[in-house]
mmCIF file of the N, C-alpha and C atoms, coordinates in Angstrom:
data_MODEL
# 
_entry.id   MODEL 
# 
loop_
_atom_site.group_PDB 
_atom_site.id 
_atom_site.type_symbol 
_atom_site.label_atom_id 
_atom_site.label_alt_id 
_atom_site.label_comp_id 
_atom_site.label_asym_id 
_atom_site.label_entity_id 
_atom_site.label_seq_id 
_atom_site.pdbx_PDB_ins_code 
_atom_site.Cartn_x 
_atom_site.Cartn_y 
_atom_site.Cartn_z 
_atom_site.occupancy 
_atom_site.B_iso_or_equiv 
_atom_site.pdbx_formal_charge 
_atom_site.auth_seq_id 
_atom_site.auth_comp_id 
_atom_site.auth_asym_id 
_atom_site.auth_atom_id 
_atom_site.pdbx_PDB_model_num 
ATOM 1   N N  . MET A 1 1  ? 0.855   -1.173 0.000  1.00 0.00 ? 1  MET A N  1 
ATOM 2   C CA . MET A 1 1  ? 0.000   0.000  0.000  1.00 0.00 ? 1  MET A CA 1 
ATOM 3   C C  . MET A 1 1  ? 0.902   1.239  0.000  1.00 0.00 ? 1  MET A C  1 
ATOM 4   N N  . ASP A 1 2  ? 0.610   2.179  -0.868 1.00 0.00 ? 2  ASP A N  1 
ATOM 5   C CA . ASP A 1 2  ? 1.406   3.405  -0.884 1.00 0.00 ? 2  ASP A CA 1 
ATOM 6   C C  . ASP A 1 2  ? 0.734   4.466  -0.001 1.00 0.00 ? 2  ASP A C  1 
ATOM 7   N N  . TYR A 1 3  ? 1.409   5.602  0.159  1.00 0.00 ? 3  TYR A N  1 
ATOM 8   C CA . TYR A 1 3  ? 0.884   6.639  1.047  1.00 0.00 ? 3  TYR A CA 1 
ATOM 9   C C  . TYR A 1 3  ? -0.480  7.160  0.609  1.00 0.00 ? 3  TYR A C  1 
ATOM 10  N N  . SER A 1 4  ? -0.680  7.314  -0.681 1.00 0.00 ? 4  SER A N  1 
ATOM 11  C CA . SER A 1 4  ? -1.964  7.817  -1.176 1.00 0.00 ? 4  SER A CA 1 
ATOM 12  C C  . SER A 1 4  ? -3.105  6.888  -0.782 1.00 0.00 ? 4  SER A C  1 
ATOM 13  N N  . GLU A 1 5  ? -2.896  5.603  -0.971 1.00 0.00 ? 5  GLU A N  1 
ATOM 14  C CA . GLU A 1 5  ? -3.922  4.622  -0.586 1.00 0.00 ? 5  GLU A CA 1 
ATOM 15  C C  . GLU A 1 5  ? -4.131  4.629  0.925  1.00 0.00 ? 5  GLU A C  1 
ATOM 16  N N  . TYR A 1 6  ? -3.035  4.731  1.657  1.00 0.00 ? 6  TYR A N  1 
ATOM 17  C CA . TYR A 1 6  ? -3.110  4.739  3.112  1.00 0.00 ? 6  TYR A CA 1 
ATOM 18  C C  . TYR A 1 6  ? -3.945  5.917  3.605  1.00 0.00 ? 6  TYR A C  1 
ATOM 19  N N  . ILE A 1 7  ? -3.669  7.093  3.058  1.00 0.00 ? 7  ILE A N  1 
ATOM 20  C CA . ILE A 1 7  ? -4.417  8.290  3.440  1.00 0.00 ? 7  ILE A CA 1 
ATOM 21  C C  . ILE A 1 7  ? -5.886  8.135  3.094  1.00 0.00 ? 7  ILE A C  1 
ATOM 22  N N  . HIS A 1 8  ? -6.169  7.658  1.881  1.00 0.00 ? 8  HIS A N  1 
ATOM 23  C CA . HIS A 1 8  ? -7.548  7.502  1.435  1.00 0.00 ? 8  HIS A CA 1 
ATOM 24  C C  . HIS A 1 8  ? -8.309  6.520  2.334  1.00 0.00 ? 8  HIS A C  1 
ATOM 25  N N  . GLU A 1 9  ? -7.602  5.530  2.841  1.00 0.00 ? 9  GLU A N  1 
ATOM 26  C CA . GLU A 1 9  ? -8.232  4.530  3.706  1.00 0.00 ? 9  GLU A CA 1 
ATOM 27  C C  . GLU A 1 9  ? -8.473  5.041  5.120  1.00 0.00 ? 9  GLU A C  1 
ATOM 28  N N  . HIS A 1 10 ? -7.548  5.851  5.650  1.00 0.00 ? 10 HIS A N  1 
ATOM 29  C CA . HIS A 1 10 ? -7.617  6.242  7.056  1.00 0.00 ? 10 HIS A CA 1 
ATOM 30  C C  . HIS A 1 10 ? -8.201  7.625  7.349  1.00 0.00 ? 10 HIS A C  1 
ATOM 31  N N  . LEU A 1 11 ? -8.030  8.557  6.454  1.00 0.00 ? 11 LEU A N  1 
ATOM 32  C CA . LEU A 1 11 ? -8.474  9.924  6.731  1.00 0.00 ? 11 LEU A CA 1 
ATOM 33  C C  . LEU A 1 11 ? -9.966  10.029 7.045  1.00 0.00 ? 11 LEU A C  1 
ATOM 34  N N  . PRO A 1 12 ? -10.850 9.460  6.225  1.00 0.00 ? 12 PRO A N  1 
ATOM 35  C CA . PRO A 1 12 ? -12.290 9.638  6.513  1.00 0.00 ? 12 PRO A CA 1 
ATOM 36  C C  . PRO A 1 12 ? -12.695 9.203  7.922  1.00 0.00 ? 12 PRO A C  1 
ATOM 37  N N  . GLN A 1 13 ? -12.264 8.022  8.324  1.00 0.00 ? 13 GLN A N  1 
ATOM 38  C CA . GLN A 1 13 ? -12.664 7.541  9.661  1.00 0.00 ? 13 GLN A CA 1 
ATOM 39  C C  . GLN A 1 13 ? -12.035 8.385  10.763 1.00 0.00 ? 13 GLN A C  1 
ATOM 40  N N  . ASN A 1 14 ? -10.827 8.884  10.539 1.00 0.00 ? 14 ASN A N  1 
ATOM 41  C CA . ASN A 1 14 ? -10.182 9.715  11.550 1.00 0.00 ? 14 ASN A CA 1 
ATOM 42  C C  . ASN A 1 14 ? -10.821 11.095 11.655 1.00 0.00 ? 14 ASN A C  1 
ATOM 43  N N  . LEU A 1 15 ? -11.322 11.625 10.539 1.00 0.00 ? 15 LEU A N  1 
ATOM 44  C CA . LEU A 1 15 ? -12.072 12.885 10.597 1.00 0.00 ? 15 LEU A CA 1 
ATOM 45  C C  . LEU A 1 15 ? -13.305 12.729 11.483 1.00 0.00 ? 15 LEU A C  1 
ATOM 46  N N  . ILE A 1 16 ? -14.010 11.648 11.281 1.00 0.00 ? 16 ILE A N  1 
ATOM 47  C CA . ILE A 1 16 ? -15.231 11.395 12.054 1.00 0.00 ? 16 ILE A CA 1 
ATOM 48  C C  . ILE A 1 16 ? -14.899 11.242 13.542 1.00 0.00 ? 16 ILE A C  1 
ATOM 49  N N  . LYS A 1 17 ? -13.866 10.454 13.841 1.00 0.00 ? 17 LYS A N  1 
ATOM 50  C CA . LYS A 1 17 ? -13.477 10.249 15.240 1.00 0.00 ? 17 LYS A CA 1 
ATOM 51  C C  . LYS A 1 17 ? -13.097 11.561 15.910 1.00 0.00 ? 17 LYS A C  1 
ATOM 52  N N  . ALA A 1 18 ? -12.280 12.363 15.234 1.00 0.00 ? 18 ALA A N  1 
ATOM 53  C CA . ALA A 1 18 ? -11.822 13.628 15.815 1.00 0.00 ? 18 ALA A CA 1 
ATOM 54  C C  . ALA A 1 18 ? -12.986 14.593 16.006 1.00 0.00 ? 18 ALA A C  1 
ATOM 55  N N  . ARG A 1 19 ? -13.876 14.644 15.035 1.00 0.00 ? 19 ARG A N  1 
ATOM 56  C CA . ARG A 1 19 ? -15.032 15.541 15.127 1.00 0.00 ? 19 ARG A CA 1 
ATOM 57  C C  . ARG A 1 19 ? -15.948 15.123 16.266 1.00 0.00 ? 19 ARG A C  1 
ATOM 58  N N  . ASN A 1 20 ? -16.227 13.831 16.358 1.00 0.00 ? 20 ASN A N  1 
ATOM 59  C CA . ASN A 1 20 ? -17.109 13.338 17.417 1.00 0.00 ? 20 ASN A CA 1 
ATOM 60  C C  . ASN A 1 20 ? -16.496 13.525 18.801 1.00 0.00 ? 20 ASN A C  1 
ATOM 61  N N  . LYS A 1 21 ? -15.182 13.364 18.899 1.00 0.00 ? 21 LYS A N  1 
ATOM 62  C CA . LYS A 1 21 ? -14.496 13.544 20.189 1.00 0.00 ? 21 LYS A CA 1 
ATOM 63  C C  . LYS A 1 21 ? -14.728 14.951 20.735 1.00 0.00 ? 21 LYS A C  1 
ATOM 64  N N  . LEU A 1 22 ? -14.800 15.934 19.837 1.00 0.00 ? 22 LEU A N  1 
ATOM 65  C CA . LEU A 1 22 ? -15.026 17.320 20.253 1.00 0.00 ? 22 LEU A CA 1 
ATOM 66  C C  . LEU A 1 22 ? -16.503 17.690 20.330 1.00 0.00 ? 22 LEU A C  1 
ATOM 67  N N  . GLY A 1 23 ? -17.368 16.775 19.895 1.00 0.00 ? 23 GLY A N  1 
ATOM 68  C CA . GLY A 1 23 ? -18.801 17.053 19.919 1.00 0.00 ? 23 GLY A CA 1 
ATOM 69  C C  . GLY A 1 23 ? -19.244 18.004 18.823 1.00 0.00 ? 23 GLY A C  1 
ATOM 70  N N  . PHE A 1 24 ? -18.471 18.088 17.746 1.00 0.00 ? 24 PHE A N  1 
ATOM 71  C CA . PHE A 1 24 ? -18.801 18.981 16.639 1.00 0.00 ? 24 PHE A CA 1 
ATOM 72  C C  . PHE A 1 24 ? -19.672 18.267 15.620 1.00 0.00 ? 24 PHE A C  1 
ATOM 73  N N  . SER A 1 25 ? -20.514 19.042 14.961 1.00 0.00 ? 25 SER A N  1 
ATOM 74  C CA . SER A 1 25 ? -21.280 18.515 13.829 1.00 0.00 ? 25 SER A CA 1 
ATOM 75  C C  . SER A 1 25 ? -20.468 18.730 12.558 1.00 0.00 ? 25 SER A C  1 
ATOM 76  N N  . GLN A 1 26 ? -20.884 18.089 11.488 1.00 0.00 ? 26 GLN A N  1 
ATOM 77  C CA . GLN A 1 26 ? -20.240 18.335 10.198 1.00 0.00 ? 26 GLN A CA 1 
ATOM 78  C C  . GLN A 1 26 ? -20.388 19.807 9.814  1.00 0.00 ? 26 GLN A C  1 
ATOM 79  N N  . THR A 1 27 ? -21.519 20.380 10.116 1.00 0.00 ? 27 THR A N  1 
ATOM 80  C CA . THR A 1 27 ? -21.753 21.794 9.824  1.00 0.00 ? 27 THR A CA 1 
ATOM 81  C C  . THR A 1 27 ? -20.772 22.680 10.584 1.00 0.00 ? 27 THR A C  1 
ATOM 82  N N  . ASP A 1 28 ? -20.506 22.347 11.839 1.00 0.00 ? 28 ASP A N  1 
ATOM 83  C CA . ASP A 1 28 ? -19.542 23.111 12.635 1.00 0.00 ? 28 ASP A CA 1 
ATOM 84  C C  . ASP A 1 28 ? -18.175 23.139 11.954 1.00 0.00 ? 28 ASP A C  1 
ATOM 85  N N  . VAL A 1 29 ? -17.728 21.977 11.512 1.00 0.00 ? 29 VAL A N  1 
ATOM 86  C CA . VAL A 1 29 ? -16.405 21.893 10.889 1.00 0.00 ? 29 VAL A CA 1 
ATOM 87  C C  . VAL A 1 29 ? -16.401 22.617 9.548  1.00 0.00 ? 29 VAL A C  1 
ATOM 88  N N  . ALA A 1 30 ? -17.445 22.419 8.761  1.00 0.00 ? 30 ALA A N  1 
ATOM 89  C CA . ALA A 1 30 ? -17.526 23.085 7.458  1.00 0.00 ? 30 ALA A CA 1 
ATOM 90  C C  . ALA A 1 30 ? -17.453 24.599 7.618  1.00 0.00 ? 30 ALA A C  1 
ATOM 91  N N  . LYS A 1 31 ? -18.179 25.128 8.581  1.00 0.00 ? 31 LYS A N  1 
ATOM 92  C CA . LYS A 1 31 ? -18.142 26.577 8.822  1.00 0.00 ? 31 LYS A CA 1 
ATOM 93  C C  . LYS A 1 31 ? -16.756 27.020 9.277  1.00 0.00 ? 31 LYS A C  1 
ATOM 94  N N  . ALA A 1 32 ? -16.131 26.239 10.139 1.00 0.00 ? 32 ALA A N  1 
ATOM 95  C CA . ALA A 1 32 ? -14.814 26.597 10.666 1.00 0.00 ? 32 ALA A CA 1 
ATOM 96  C C  . ALA A 1 32 ? -13.743 26.646 9.575  1.00 0.00 ? 32 ALA A C  1 
ATOM 97  N N  . ILE A 1 33 ? -13.908 25.819 8.547  1.00 0.00 ? 33 ILE A N  1 
ATOM 98  C CA . ILE A 1 33 ? -12.904 25.791 7.474  1.00 0.00 ? 33 ILE A CA 1 
ATOM 99  C C  . ILE A 1 33 ? -13.334 26.612 6.261  1.00 0.00 ? 33 ILE A C  1 
ATOM 100 N N  . GLY A 1 34 ? -14.536 27.190 6.326  1.00 0.00 ? 34 GLY A N  1 
ATOM 101 C CA . GLY A 1 34 ? -15.002 28.050 5.244  1.00 0.00 ? 34 GLY A CA 1 
ATOM 102 C C  . GLY A 1 34 ? -15.374 27.314 3.975  1.00 0.00 ? 34 GLY A C  1 
ATOM 103 N N  . LYS A 1 35 ? -15.864 26.096 4.137  1.00 0.00 ? 35 LYS A N  1 
ATOM 104 C CA . LYS A 1 35 ? -16.276 25.286 2.988  1.00 0.00 ? 35 LYS A CA 1 
ATOM 105 C C  . LYS A 1 35 ? -17.746 24.916 3.118  1.00 0.00 ? 35 LYS A C  1 
ATOM 106 N N  . PRO A 1 36 ? -18.405 24.647 1.988  1.00 0.00 ? 36 PRO A N  1 
ATOM 107 C CA . PRO A 1 36 ? -19.792 24.185 2.063  1.00 0.00 ? 36 PRO A CA 1 
ATOM 108 C C  . PRO A 1 36 ? -19.880 22.842 2.804  1.00 0.00 ? 36 PRO A C  1 
ATOM 109 N N  . LEU A 1 37 ? -20.991 22.611 3.448  1.00 0.00 ? 37 LEU A N  1 
ATOM 110 C CA . LEU A 1 37 ? -21.209 21.364 4.178  1.00 0.00 ? 37 LEU A CA 1 
ATOM 111 C C  . LEU A 1 37 ? -20.950 20.159 3.289  1.00 0.00 ? 37 LEU A C  1 
ATOM 112 N N  . ARG A 1 38 ? -21.486 20.174 2.083  1.00 0.00 ? 38 ARG A N  1 
ATOM 113 C CA . ARG A 1 38 ? -21.346 19.012 1.192  1.00 0.00 ? 38 ARG A CA 1 
ATOM 114 C C  . ARG A 1 38 ? -19.880 18.733 0.866  1.00 0.00 ? 38 ARG A C  1 
ATOM 115 N N  . THR A 1 39 ? -19.071 19.752 0.754  1.00 0.00 ? 39 THR A N  1 
ATOM 116 C CA . THR A 1 39 ? -17.641 19.547 0.495  1.00 0.00 ? 39 THR A CA 1 
ATOM 117 C C  . THR A 1 39 ? -17.003 18.812 1.665  1.00 0.00 ? 39 THR A C  1 
ATOM 118 N N  . TYR A 1 40 ? -17.295 19.269 2.875  1.00 0.00 ? 40 TYR A N  1 
ATOM 119 C CA . TYR A 1 40 ? -16.729 18.585 4.046  1.00 0.00 ? 40 TYR A CA 1 
ATOM 120 C C  . TYR A 1 40 ? -17.250 17.155 4.139  1.00 0.00 ? 40 TYR A C  1 
ATOM 121 N N  . GLN A 1 41 ? -18.521 16.949 3.857  1.00 0.00 ? 41 GLN A N  1 
ATOM 122 C CA . GLN A 1 41 ? -19.075 15.595 3.894  1.00 0.00 ? 41 GLN A CA 1 
ATOM 123 C C  . GLN A 1 41 ? -18.339 14.667 2.930  1.00 0.00 ? 41 GLN A C  1 
ATOM 124 N N  . ARG A 1 42 ? -17.973 15.182 1.780  1.00 0.00 ? 42 ARG A N  1 
ATOM 125 C CA . ARG A 1 42 ? -17.230 14.366 0.809  1.00 0.00 ? 42 ARG A CA 1 
ATOM 126 C C  . ARG A 1 42 ? -15.891 13.901 1.377  1.00 0.00 ? 42 ARG A C  1 
ATOM 127 N N  . TYR A 1 43 ? -15.268 14.713 2.204  1.00 0.00 ? 43 TYR A N  1 
ATOM 128 C CA . TYR A 1 43 ? -14.023 14.301 2.844  1.00 0.00 ? 43 TYR A CA 1 
ATOM 129 C C  . TYR A 1 43 ? -14.286 13.170 3.831  1.00 0.00 ? 43 TYR A C  1 
ATOM 130 N N  . GLU A 1 44 ? -15.324 13.303 4.643  1.00 0.00 ? 44 GLU A N  1 
ATOM 131 C CA . GLU A 1 44 ? -15.642 12.253 5.619  1.00 0.00 ? 44 GLU A CA 1 
ATOM 132 C C  . GLU A 1 44 ? -16.119 10.964 4.960  1.00 0.00 ? 44 GLU A C  1 
ATOM 133 N N  . TYR A 1 45 ? -16.792 11.077 3.844  1.00 0.00 ? 45 TYR A N  1 
ATOM 134 C CA . TYR A 1 45 ? -17.300 9.885  3.164  1.00 0.00 ? 45 TYR A CA 1 
ATOM 135 C C  . TYR A 1 45 ? -16.248 9.243  2.267  1.00 0.00 ? 45 TYR A C  1 
ATOM 136 N N  . GLY A 1 46 ? -15.073 9.859  2.172  1.00 0.00 ? 46 GLY A N  1 
ATOM 137 C CA . GLY A 1 46 ? -14.004 9.316  1.347  1.00 0.00 ? 46 GLY A CA 1 
ATOM 138 C C  . GLY A 1 46 ? -14.225 9.505  -0.143 1.00 0.00 ? 46 GLY A C  1 
ATOM 139 N N  . GLU A 1 47 ? -15.150 10.390 -0.492 1.00 0.00 ? 47 GLU A N  1 
ATOM 140 C CA . GLU A 1 47 ? -15.437 10.647 -1.905 1.00 0.00 ? 47 GLU A CA 1 
ATOM 141 C C  . GLU A 1 47 ? -14.404 11.580 -2.514 1.00 0.00 ? 47 GLU A C  1 
ATOM 142 N N  . ARG A 1 48 ? -13.705 12.304 -1.653 1.00 0.00 ? 48 ARG A N  1 
ATOM 143 C CA . ARG A 1 48 ? -12.752 13.302 -2.106 1.00 0.00 ? 48 ARG A CA 1 
ATOM 144 C C  . ARG A 1 48 ? -11.716 13.506 -1.004 1.00 0.00 ? 48 ARG A C  1 
ATOM 145 N N  . MET A 1 49 ? -10.487 13.764 -1.384 1.00 0.00 ? 49 MET A N  1 
ATOM 146 C CA . MET A 1 49 ? -9.437  14.076 -0.426 1.00 0.00 ? 49 MET A CA 1 
ATOM 147 C C  . MET A 1 49 ? -9.222  15.594 -0.412 1.00 0.00 ? 49 MET A C  1 
ATOM 148 N N  . PRO A 1 50 ? -9.099  16.175 0.770  1.00 0.00 ? 50 PRO A N  1 
ATOM 149 C CA . PRO A 1 50 ? -8.910  17.631 0.834  1.00 0.00 ? 50 PRO A CA 1 
ATOM 150 C C  . PRO A 1 50 ? -7.526  18.028 0.342  1.00 0.00 ? 50 PRO A C  1 
ATOM 151 N N  . PRO A 1 51 ? -7.425  19.178 -0.318 1.00 0.00 ? 51 PRO A N  1 
ATOM 152 C CA . PRO A 1 51 ? -6.100  19.700 -0.649 1.00 0.00 ? 51 PRO A CA 1 
ATOM 153 C C  . PRO A 1 51 ? -5.341  19.973 0.648  1.00 0.00 ? 51 PRO A C  1 
ATOM 154 N N  . PHE A 1 52 ? -4.031  20.101 0.540  1.00 0.00 ? 52 PHE A N  1 
ATOM 155 C CA . PHE A 1 52 ? -3.199  20.249 1.729  1.00 0.00 ? 52 PHE A CA 1 
ATOM 156 C C  . PHE A 1 52 ? -3.616  21.420 2.609  1.00 0.00 ? 52 PHE A C  1 
ATOM 157 N N  . ASP A 1 53 ? -3.902  22.572 1.999  1.00 0.00 ? 53 ASP A N  1 
ATOM 158 C CA . ASP A 1 53 ? -4.271  23.738 2.805  1.00 0.00 ? 53 ASP A CA 1 
ATOM 159 C C  . ASP A 1 53 ? -5.582  23.506 3.550  1.00 0.00 ? 53 ASP A C  1 
ATOM 160 N N  . VAL A 1 54 ? -6.490  22.786 2.934  1.00 0.00 ? 54 VAL A N  1 
ATOM 161 C CA . VAL A 1 54 ? -7.771  22.483 3.583  1.00 0.00 ? 54 VAL A CA 1 
ATOM 162 C C  . VAL A 1 54 ? -7.557  21.439 4.687  1.00 0.00 ? 54 VAL A C  1 
ATOM 163 N N  . ALA A 1 55 ? -6.688  20.471 4.445  1.00 0.00 ? 55 ALA A N  1 
ATOM 164 C CA . ALA A 1 55 ? -6.383  19.468 5.473  1.00 0.00 ? 55 ALA A CA 1 
ATOM 165 C C  . ALA A 1 55 ? -5.814  20.145 6.721  1.00 0.00 ? 55 ALA A C  1 
ATOM 166 N N  . LEU A 1 56 ? -4.966  21.139 6.502  1.00 0.00 ? 56 LEU A N  1 
ATOM 167 C CA . LEU A 1 56 ? -4.416  21.885 7.644  1.00 0.00 ? 56 LEU A CA 1 
ATOM 168 C C  . LEU A 1 56 ? -5.514  22.657 8.375  1.00 0.00 ? 56 LEU A C  1 
ATOM 169 N N  . ALA A 1 57 ? -6.428  23.256 7.631  1.00 0.00 ? 57 ALA A N  1 
ATOM 170 C CA . ALA A 1 57 ? -7.539  23.996 8.247  1.00 0.00 ? 57 ALA A CA 1 
ATOM 171 C C  . ALA A 1 57 ? -8.443  23.054 9.040  1.00 0.00 ? 57 ALA A C  1 
ATOM 172 N N  . ILE A 1 58 ? -8.694  21.881 8.485  1.00 0.00 ? 58 ILE A N  1 
ATOM 173 C CA . ILE A 1 58 ? -9.515  20.892 9.186  1.00 0.00 ? 58 ILE A CA 1 
ATOM 174 C C  . ILE A 1 58 ? -8.818  20.466 10.482 1.00 0.00 ? 58 ILE A C  1 
ATOM 175 N N  . ALA A 1 59 ? -7.539  20.180 10.376 1.00 0.00 ? 59 ALA A N  1 
ATOM 176 C CA . ALA A 1 59 ? -6.786  19.776 11.568 1.00 0.00 ? 59 ALA A CA 1 
ATOM 177 C C  . ALA A 1 59 ? -6.859  20.848 12.646 1.00 0.00 ? 59 ALA A C  1 
ATOM 178 N N  . HIS A 1 60 ? -6.701  22.108 12.246 1.00 0.00 ? 60 HIS A N  1 
ATOM 179 C CA . HIS A 1 60 ? -6.781  23.212 13.205 1.00 0.00 ? 60 HIS A CA 1 
ATOM 180 C C  . HIS A 1 60 ? -8.175  23.265 13.850 1.00 0.00 ? 60 HIS A C  1 
ATOM 181 N N  . ALA A 1 61 ? -9.213  23.143 13.032 1.00 0.00 ? 61 ALA A N  1 
ATOM 182 C CA . ALA A 1 61 ? -10.591 23.186 13.539 1.00 0.00 ? 61 ALA A CA 1 
ATOM 183 C C  . ALA A 1 61 ? -10.862 22.028 14.500 1.00 0.00 ? 61 ALA A C  1 
ATOM 184 N N  . LEU A 1 62 ? -10.222 20.892 14.245 1.00 0.00 ? 62 LEU A N  1 
ATOM 185 C CA . LEU A 1 62 ? -10.440 19.704 15.075 1.00 0.00 ? 62 LEU A CA 1 
ATOM 186 C C  . LEU A 1 62 ? -9.392  19.577 16.193 1.00 0.00 ? 62 LEU A C  1 
ATOM 187 N N  . GLU A 1 63 ? -8.612  20.654 16.378 1.00 0.00 ? 63 GLU A N  1 
ATOM 188 C CA . GLU A 1 63 ? -7.634  20.722 17.465 1.00 0.00 ? 63 GLU A CA 1 
ATOM 189 C C  . GLU A 1 63 ? -6.644  19.559 17.444 1.00 0.00 ? 63 GLU A C  1 
ATOM 190 N N  . THR A 1 64 ? -6.130  19.276 16.245 1.00 0.00 ? 64 THR A N  1 
ATOM 191 C CA . THR A 1 64 ? -5.168  18.187 16.073 1.00 0.00 ? 64 THR A CA 1 
ATOM 192 C C  . THR A 1 64 ? -4.201  18.580 14.967 1.00 0.00 ? 64 THR A C  1 
ATOM 193 N N  . THR A 1 65 ? -3.467  17.628 14.460 1.00 0.00 ? 65 THR A N  1 
ATOM 194 C CA . THR A 1 65 ? -2.551  17.879 13.353 1.00 0.00 ? 65 THR A CA 1 
ATOM 195 C C  . THR A 1 65 ? -2.989  17.090 12.133 1.00 0.00 ? 65 THR A C  1 
ATOM 196 N N  . ALA A 1 66 ? -2.541  17.533 10.968 1.00 0.00 ? 66 ALA A N  1 
ATOM 197 C CA . ALA A 1 66 ? -2.856  16.797 9.740  1.00 0.00 ? 66 ALA A CA 1 
ATOM 198 C C  . ALA A 1 66 ? -2.257  15.395 9.803  1.00 0.00 ? 66 ALA A C  1 
ATOM 199 N N  . GLU A 1 67 ? -1.068  15.293 10.357 1.00 0.00 ? 67 GLU A N  1 
ATOM 200 C CA . GLU A 1 67 ? -0.432  13.980 10.479 1.00 0.00 ? 67 GLU A CA 1 
ATOM 201 C C  . GLU A 1 67 ? -1.261  13.039 11.349 1.00 0.00 ? 67 GLU A C  1 
ATOM 202 N N  . ALA A 1 68 ? -1.802  13.564 12.432 1.00 0.00 ? 68 ALA A N  1 
ATOM 203 C CA . ALA A 1 68 ? -2.640  12.729 13.305 1.00 0.00 ? 68 ALA A CA 1 
ATOM 204 C C  . ALA A 1 68 ? -3.912  12.285 12.583 1.00 0.00 ? 68 ALA A C  1 
ATOM 205 N N  . LEU A 1 69 ? -4.451  13.142 11.741 1.00 0.00 ? 69 LEU A N  1 
ATOM 206 C CA . LEU A 1 69 ? -5.684  12.787 11.031 1.00 0.00 ? 69 LEU A CA 1 
ATOM 207 C C  . LEU A 1 69 ? -5.485  11.655 10.034 1.00 0.00 ? 69 LEU A C  1 
ATOM 208 N N  . VAL A 1 70 ? -4.303  11.569 9.459  1.00 0.00 ? 70 VAL A N  1 
ATOM 209 C CA . VAL A 1 70 ? -4.071  10.459 8.527  1.00 0.00 ? 70 VAL A CA 1 
ATOM 210 C C  . VAL A 1 70 ? -3.436  9.269  9.225  1.00 0.00 ? 70 VAL A C  1 
ATOM 211 N N  . ASP A 1 71 ? -3.015  9.475  10.481 1.00 0.00 ? 71 ASP A N  1 
ATOM 212 C CA . ASP A 1 71 ? -2.489  8.383  11.298 1.00 0.00 ? 71 ASP A CA 1 
ATOM 213 C C  . ASP A 1 71 ? -1.326  7.693  10.599 1.00 0.00 ? 71 ASP A C  1 
ATOM 214 N N  . PHE A 1 72 ? -0.353  8.507  10.141 1.00 0.00 ? 72 PHE A N  1 
ATOM 215 C CA . PHE A 1 72 ? 0.791   7.952  9.427  1.00 0.00 ? 72 PHE A CA 1 
ATOM 216 C C  . PHE A 1 72 ? 1.545   6.944  10.263 1.00 0.00 ? 72 PHE A C  1 
ATOM 217 N N  . PRO A 1 73 ? 1.859   5.800  9.650  1.00 0.00 ? 73 PRO A N  1 
ATOM 218 C CA . PRO A 1 73 ? 2.739   4.840  10.324 1.00 0.00 ? 73 PRO A CA 1 
ATOM 219 C C  . PRO A 1 73 ? 4.194   5.254  10.067 1.00 0.00 ? 73 PRO A C  1 
ATOM 220 N N  . PRO A 1 74 ? 5.139   4.628  10.731 1.00 0.00 ? 74 PRO A N  1 
ATOM 221 C CA . PRO A 1 74 ? 6.534   4.911  10.393 1.00 0.00 ? 74 PRO A CA 1 
ATOM 222 C C  . PRO A 1 74 ? 6.768   4.651  8.908  1.00 0.00 ? 74 PRO A C  1 
ATOM 223 N N  . TYR A 1 75 ? 7.686   5.406  8.322  1.00 0.00 ? 75 TYR A N  1 
ATOM 224 C CA . TYR A 1 75 ? 7.936   5.353  6.868  1.00 0.00 ? 75 TYR A CA 1 
ATOM 225 C C  . TYR A 1 75 ? 8.150   3.920  6.381  1.00 0.00 ? 75 TYR A C  1 
ATOM 226 N N  . ASN A 1 76 ? 8.901   3.110  7.107  1.00 0.00 ? 76 ASN A N  1 
ATOM 227 C CA . ASN A 1 76 ? 9.219   1.771  6.633  1.00 0.00 ? 76 ASN A CA 1 
ATOM 228 C C  . ASN A 1 76 ? 8.057   0.787  6.721  1.00 0.00 ? 76 ASN A C  1 
ATOM 229 N N  . GLU A 1 77 ? 6.928   1.191  7.277  1.00 0.00 ? 77 GLU A N  1 
ATOM 230 C CA . GLU A 1 77 ? 5.782   0.290  7.380  1.00 0.00 ? 77 GLU A CA 1 
ATOM 231 C C  . GLU A 1 77 ? 4.829   0.403  6.195  1.00 0.00 ? 77 GLU A C  1 
ATOM 232 N N  . VAL A 1 78 ? 5.014   1.393  5.351  1.00 0.00 ? 78 VAL A N  1 
ATOM 233 C CA . VAL A 1 78 ? 4.166   1.547  4.167  1.00 0.00 ? 78 VAL A CA 1 
ATOM 234 C C  . VAL A 1 78 ? 4.967   1.093  2.962  1.00 0.00 ? 78 VAL A C  1 
ATOM 235 N N  . GLU A 1 79 ? 4.470   0.078  2.292  1.00 0.00 ? 79 GLU A N  1 
ATOM 236 C CA . GLU A 1 79 ? 5.186   -0.463 1.141  1.00 0.00 ? 79 GLU A CA 1 
ATOM 237 C C  . GLU A 1 79 ? 4.936   0.410  -0.084 1.00 0.00 ? 79 GLU A C  1 
ATOM 238 N N  . GLU A 1 80 ? 5.970   0.551  -0.869 1.00 0.00 ? 80 GLU A N  1 
ATOM 239 C CA . GLU A 1 80 ? 5.858   1.316  -2.132 1.00 0.00 ? 80 GLU A CA 1 
ATOM 240 C C  . GLU A 1 80 ? 5.270   0.441  -3.203 1.00 0.00 ? 80 GLU A C  1 
# 
């Protein structure tokens, strides 16, 4: 699995976990990042991956880091 696949597999579920941990709705996060609700929903549903600047904004809104949201493993654990 490469990094792109890894991110696509883990980011959606981690967005949901982080949002729920803070008690935020999808609307709360969408407003905080300045995006339409449907755009944010696409990130949580895995229909679309956020651009880097949006991923950083989401991480900030969810009081975490972009790295934590994708739950990166050590470099040698992801096969090329």
